[in-house]
N, C-alpha and C positions, 0 to 999 in steps of 0.2 A: 330776536334779530338773527337773521340767517344770510347766508351767502347769497348774493344775487346773481351771480353767474357762475357759468363752470369753470373748472381749474384745468389750465394747459400749461404744462411744464413748469408746475409749481406757481404757476400765477393764475389770478383770475381773469378769466376774459370778460369783455364787454357784456354787459346783461342783454337778454333778449329784446328789449326795446330798440336796440339798435340793428334789427335784422335787416332794415331797408337801408340802403347804402346813404350815408347822411352827405349828399351833395350841397355845398353850399355857396352857390356862385354869388349871393347877394348878403347885403348887411342886415344882419338881426337886429330888432329893436335893443335897446341897451338894457341892462340887467340891473335892477335895483334890489338891494337888501333891505329887507323891512325885519326888524328884531320885534318879535311880540312883546307887549308890556309884562314886565315881571311884578309878581305880588308877594313879595318875601315874607311879610308878617303872616299872611293868609296861608302861604305854602309851608311856614315853619309850623303852624297851628296844626294843618291837615297831616302833614308829614309826622308829627307827634302823635297824634290821634289814631292814625292809620298804621304807624309804624312803618312809614315809606321813605325812601331818601328825598331830599327837599327837591331835586330836580323832577322826580317822577311826580310829586305833589303838584310841581308848577304846570306840568303838562296835563294834569287831570284837572286843575281849576280851568285852565284854557278850554276844556270839554265840559264846562258847566258842571264840575264834579266838585263839591265843597264839603262833603261830610265822609267821615269813616265808613258810614253804612253805605253810602253811594259808591265811593271807591272800591268798597270790597265785591259790591255787585257788578261794578264795570270789570273789574281784573278777573272776576271769577263767574263766566257765564255758565249758566246752569239752565237745564230744561224747565224748571219752575218760572223762569223768567219769560217764558213763551206765554202769549195771550191767549184766552180762549177764542176759538174761532167763530163761536155764536155771537160774539161782540159785533160782527161785521153785518151791515145791514144787507138783508136779503139771502143770509146764509140758510135759516130755517127752511125758506121756502125752496131754495135751491136743493138742499138735501131731501125734503120730502119729495120733490119731483123726480129726484136721482133714485131714490129709493123705489119710487113705484115703477119707474122704468125697469131696473133690475128684477123687480119682482115680476113684472109682466114678461120678461125677456125681450123687451123692445131694443132694438138696435140703436146704439146712441153714437152721435158723430162729434168727434173731438176736433176741433178746428183750431190749429196751432199758427205759430209765426216760424220763419225759418232761421232765427238766430239761437243762440244759446238758450236765451231764457224761454222761447215759445217751445224748442224741442224737448227741453228737460220738464217744461210744464206738461206736454202731452204725455211723456213718459210716467210721470208721477200720478197723473190722474188716470192714465188707462190701465197702471199697474192696480192701483185701488179698486177701480171698477171690477176688474177681472177677479180679482181677490174675494169680491163678494159675489161672484158669479154672474156679472153683466156681460153683454155682448158689445163689444167696442170697436168702432171704425175710427180712422183718423185721417185728416188731411193736412199736409203742409203745402202751401202754395209753393210754385216754382218761381223764384225771385224775378228770373227774365221773362216767363210767358205770363204769369199771372200777377206779379206784384204784391206789395203787402195789402193785406186785411182781407175781410171777410168778402165772399163773391156770392152774389145770387145765383149763379149759375150752379155753383157746387151745391146751395141749397135745395135748388129744384131738383138736382140729379139724386141728392140723398132721399128727399121726399119721395121721389118715384121708386126709391129703392128700399121703401119701407121704414125709413128713419124717422121719428116723431120728435125726437130730443137732440138738439145742438148745443153743444158746450163750447163757447169759444176760449181759449187760453192765450194771454198776451195780446190780445187783439179784441175790437169791437166797439170801443166806446164811440166811434164815429160813424158806426154802421148804420145810419139811419134807414137807407133806402133797404138794405139787406134785412134789416129787423123787419121791415114793412112786408118783403117778399115772404119771410118765414110766418108771419102773422097771417097773412092772405092764404097761405098753404095749410094752415091750421098745425103749423110746427113750433112746437115750444124752443124757446131760444133763452139760454143761460148765457151771459157774458160774465166771463173774469177777466178782468184787465187792470192794468195800473197807470195807463196812461190819463192824462188830464182830460177832463171833460171839455166838450165843446163851449163856445162862447155862451155866456149866461146860464152856464151848468147845465145844458140840454144834454139828455141822454135818449139812447135808443129805446123804442117800446119793445121790451124783452120781459119774459117770463119772471126772470131775476136778475139782478147786477150785482157782481160782488167786485167792489172798487173802493178802497178806503177814501179815495179823493171825491167821491160822489156826495153832493150835498145830503146833510142828514145823516151820515155814517158817523158812529161814536167809535169806531175802531180806532185803538190809541195810536198804531203805527201807521202813517199815512204814505210812508215811501217803501212799501214792499215792493219787490218785482213780480213779474208775471207768475214765476214758479213758485214763489213761496205763498201767492194766493191760491194757487192749483193745490199746494201743498195743504193749506188750511181747510179746502173743501174736502181733501182726502182724509184729512185728520177727522173732520167733523163726521164724514159718512161711516168711517171704520170705527170712531169710537162709539158711535151708537150701537154698533154690532157687539164690540168687545173692547172696553175701555182700557183694561188693564193690558191687554196684548199690544194695543194700538200705543199706549204710553210708553210700555217698556221695550218693545221689539220692533215695532212697523214704524212708529215716527222717527226714533234713530237712524233707521235705514233710509227712509224718504229725505231726511234732512240733509244728507250727502248732496243729492241732486240739487235741492233747494239752495245749498251754500254755493255751488258751481255757478248757478245763474245769478244768486245775489252779487257775487264778486265780480262776474263777467259784465253784468249790466250796469255796474258802477253806481248803484244806488247808495245814499249815504249809510256808511258803516257805524250807525250810533243806534240805540235802543234794540228792537226785536231784530233788526237786521244784523246787528253785532252778533246776537245770541246766535241766530241761525248760521252764520258765516263760521263763528267760532266753534261751535258744535259740530257743524259740518266737516271742518277741517279735522277735528279730533276722530271723527268717524271713518274719514277717508284714509287714515292711517291703515286701515284694514279693508281695503277694497274686496267686496265678496263677489261681485257680478264679473262674468266673462269679458263683458264689454269694457268695464272700468279699469280691469286689469291690462287688457289690450291696449287701451288709450295711454295708460301710464307707461307701458313698454314703450309704445311708438314716441312719447315725449321723452323718454329716456329718464324717467322719474322713478325712483323706488321708495315708497312711503315707509318700508320698513327701515331703511337706511338712516333718513332724517326725517325731521318733522317738516310737513307740508305747509307752504305759507300761502297768503292771497296773493303773493308775486307768482308763485307757482301756477295758480289757478288762471289768473289774468294774463299772464304771457306764455303759458306752455300748454294748459289745457284747453282752455276757451278758444282759442285761434284755430285748433285742430277741429273743435265742434262747429265753429262758425263756417269754417272753410266749405264744409258741405252746402250749406245755404248760399254762400256766397259764389260758388263756382259750378255747383251741379245740384243734386236732388238732397235736400235735407231730411227727407223722410229715412234715409239710410242711418241717419243718427239714432232713431227710434228703433230700427232694427239691430245697431250696435248694443243698445242698453238692454234689449229685450231678448236678445239670443243668449242661450246655456251653452252653446258650441263653441270652446275655445278656439277652433280652427276658423269658423266663420267671423268670430269677433276679431282674429288676428287680421284677416283678410280685409275688413271693414275698416279698422284701425288703418292698415297700410294704405288704403285708399284716401282716408282723411290725410294722412301725412302728405301724400302725393299732390292732392287738392291744395294743401297749405302752401305747399313749395310753389304750385302754379299762381296762387294768389300773391304771394310775396312777388313772383316775377312780373305779374300784371300792374301790382301797385308801383313798383320800381319804375317801369316804363312809363306810368302816367305821371309819377312824382317827377321825374326828370323833366317832363315837358312843363309841368306847373312851375318848377323852380326857375326854368329860364324864362318864364313869362313874369315871375315876379323879379328876376334880376333886370329884364328888359324895362319894366315899371319904374324900377329904382333909378336906372340911368336917365330914363325920360325926366324923371322928377328932379334930377339934377340939371339937366339942359333946360327946363322950364321950371323955375323956381317960382314963377308968379301963379302957378297952376297949382292946384291941390295936390299934396303928394301922394297921396293914396286914398282909395274909397276906405271909409271906416268899417265897412262890412264888406267883405270879399266875395264876390261871385264870380266862379272861374268854370266854364264850360269846355267841353272837347267833344270831338266826334268819335264814337265807339270805344271810348272809355269803359272798361268793364264794370257794369253795375255793381257787382259784388264787392268792390273796392272803395267806391266814392265816398262811403261814410268813414274809412280809414283814412282816405287822402284829406277829406276836411279835417280831422283831427292832426294830420301832419302839418296843415297849413297854419292852424291855430297855434300850434307848438311853435313854428318858426316865426311868426308875423305879430303873435299876441292879439290877433284880431278874431272876430267871430268869422266863420267862412262856411260858404255853400260850395260844393262841388257838383257840376251836373254833366252827366253822359247824355248825348243827343244820339238817338238811333231812330231812323225810320219816321223821322218828322216827330217824335215825342222826346220831349226833355225829362229826364229822372235825376232827381235832386236830392242830395243828403247833405245837411248841415250840423255843424257843432259851434258852441259858444264859449264865451270866456264869463268869468265871474260878474255878475251884476247886470246881464244883457239877456232878457227872455227871448230867445230866438222864436219860440212858439209864437210869441205875441207879434213878432216882425212879420212871419209869414201869413198870419191871420189877417194882417192889414191888406195883404194881396189874394184873399181867399176866393174871389171870382175868377182867378187865372188858372186855378189849379183843378184837374179832374178828380185828384185826390190828394190829401195831404194830412200830417198828423205828427205826433210827437211829443215833446216836453220842453221845458225850459232850456236845456242843453244839447238837444239832439232832435232834429226833425227829419222828416223824408216828406217827398212830393213827387207827383208825374203831371205833366201839363204840354200843351202843344208848344214845339219849338218855336212857332212864329210869335210866340207872346213873351220871348225870353228878353228882347229889349225893354219891353214895358215893365217886366219884372225888376230888372236890373235897376231902372228908372226910379220905380215906386221905392225899392229897398234903400237905394242911396239917400233918398229924401228923408225916409224913416231913420236911417242910421244917422244923418246929419243933425236930426232931431234930437235923437236919444242917446248919442254917443259924442256929442259935440264938445263936451268937457272933458272928455277922456282922450290921453295919450298913449298909444300902445307902447307898453312897456313889459318886460318879462319880470315878474315880481320874484324874488328868492324869500320866500317866508320862513323866517328862522323861529324856531319854537323856543329856545331858550339858551343860556351861556353855559358852556361846560367845558373847561379846560383839559387839554388831553392827558394830564396826569391824573384825571378825575376818573378815566374810564377804566372799569374793573371788571373782571368776570361776575361778580356779584351783583354790581349796578346793571349791566347786562342781562342778568337774568331776570331782574326786576322789570327793565324796559320791555322785555320779551311779552309781558302779560298784557302790554298795550295791543298786541295783535289780535287780529290781522287788520293789516293796514289796508287804507284805499280811499275813496272818495268819503269825506266827512271824518274820516279818522286817518289823517295824515301820518305816515312814519317820521318820527321826529328828526328835525334838522337842527343841528348844534352850531353854534360859533365858538371858536377858540381863538383868542387875540395871543399874538406875539409868540408864535411857534417857530422854532429855529430849525433850517435845515442843516442836518449832520453831513449831508455830503449833496453833491451836484445832482440835479434830477436825472433820473433814468428813463429814457425815452423807450417806448414799446410800439413797434409797427408803425413809426413815423406819425402815430396820432396820440397816444397814451403816455401818461407819466406815472412814474412811481418814485415816492419820496420817501425818506426816513426823517422823521421829525421828533424834537423834543420840546415839551412846554418851558418856557422860560420860568424860573424859579420865582421871579418877582409878581407873577400873575395872581390878581386878586380874585380868590373863588367867588363864583356867583352863586346865587339860590342859598345863601347863607349855610353853604356847604364846608366852610374852612376846617371844621371840627369833626365832621361826618366820617365815622369809620367805615361807613359803606363804600365813600367815594376816595377814600386814601388807599396808598400804596401800591399803585400801577408801577409798572416798568419805566425806566427812565426816556425809553424812546417808543415810538410806534409807526408801524408803515401806514402809508396812504397812497391810494390809486386815483387818477384823475381821468376819467375817460374822455377823450378827444380834447384833453386840454394840453396837447404838447405846443401848438401855438401860442396859448396863453403864458406858458413857461417861458418862451423865447421873447413874448412880448414885455413880460415882467423882468427880464434878464435874471431869473433865479439861478443861484448858484449856492455852493457851500457858505452857510453862515447867514444867508438871507432869513430875515424876519417877516412873517406872513401872519395874516389873519384868514382863517380857514371857516368856510361854511361845510358842513360834513355830516355824513351819516355812519353810524357804527354798522360795522361788518363782521362777521365771524367766518374767517376761511379754514375750512373743515379740511383742507389738503393735510394727509397724515405727516409730510415732512416739511411743510412750510406754512402750516395753519396757525391759527390764533386770531387774536384781535388786530382789526385794522379800520382805517376809516376811508370812506369813498368821498372824494371832493365834489361838491357841489359848485362851490365858488371860492376864487382865493383872490386876495390882494395884498400888496406890500403893507406891512403894518404902518400905520400912520398916514396912509394914502387919502 
């Protein structure tokens, strides 16, 4: 558990997730607390067998971990838990073709994507091939001029320039026409990608395809990101030359980049993905390259001062890498991680910092427009109650919105409305869309039902992108409305606060926090634990910070019945009589509940460690607050 925000004047500031102004002119969907089912007997047995606190055993059971051996492996990720890359379908053919190209000194073109996953994948594979003496060229498409995906024009130009092998990273699973172009030219194409296959499991005609999701692939981890698949190819080819050096030196170095992409791409952090993320964060404590050091400095991160977390990567490192592809030329990310010149690395990192600021500004402008529309729709729904209140799947378009931020905007809309959302930027008669979904709704299936409208599209269950003629937008909205009416009819939008376990405030101890820290890194599929404490008493009136946030001083009522069979557990006993709590953007809620000294409240919270030398210590971050008994 680490501090999630910077410390200002002895207080934690709001975490970076609030970097875009949170304008709220409309009523958000209601929040509902959902407490996970407890398993006290199973938790007690696992806690005893694995010598763990019962609350940690309960959290492990929720992750389908029920034995001491499974708990040990989960809490102690190790290189031995990584899978053999040759288990992946197509790996042997890909390695042999790549080895032949290196031996013949054939120029090899790496074709990537402009996000964190795509650029880090290029860096990994480029480094590995050059270590073996290969000749590497790379192409990262320009988001605005070229758009996502493999382009036949680039393949044709590469062929004319002597390239006979093209390897895609983080793209290519739907490049059917482009694969035919390569075949027609006599150019070998190796596709490395993690995106879902087209309908019917159709795959492009290629020399080899590396994707655990393709039919017939027995690779155990199906949810690797693109950079992790590239790392697997790099590991396979390097290990054929020098297995000991690859295992002991090269792979630990490569896993740093794969970890950044794994966390940034929000793939589920379980199985091998968890191992990659955990080991990579461990290696990132000692960034060796000039580019990584410059990027950490730009993000004001000092890995020597404190342990890096998944939060640091997701909200401080990844946005700066992504900014290049969103706002300018992503190829400069490759240069950043390739250069050995610290001066040049600092220049490139400074540029990424500037581009990230521009990204935030563009996002803020478009978000204000979107929120105004959502507010107007809410007013209209009140005036016309006989009409449907709101589309179940939101499709919001605007002229000239920066295409580099529409994916982020879609995420913001989902956060605010609890509905799947697609945000579209219209430029020169072309509509460019990006969508994000909610649990239980496959957004890729939704847009596949409209496949004939798109010039190109792709993605996965929770994130999609497409391009199409703007004149077809009304038809797209009509079809998606019908699709959502059928597939989301029984679902009411609501913000679910999923609480993982009950933990009274007086059970929070440094020892327990040390155990809970072993659950990191947190992210999609391995959520940070959210606890509930009932009947906590305010020792003073709420302190309002910056008119938006609150700070509370709380004590657990002594008659609280400890949950998770922890009443006599020495690990959970002996905390201080009071604890600080901070609630971001909860000042209006404090007024609404009329909180005052002596108020009894139920809290949904996360544990935080404030590392400020003067005001540090354990505290809790409030995710939800209600009056006890409400």
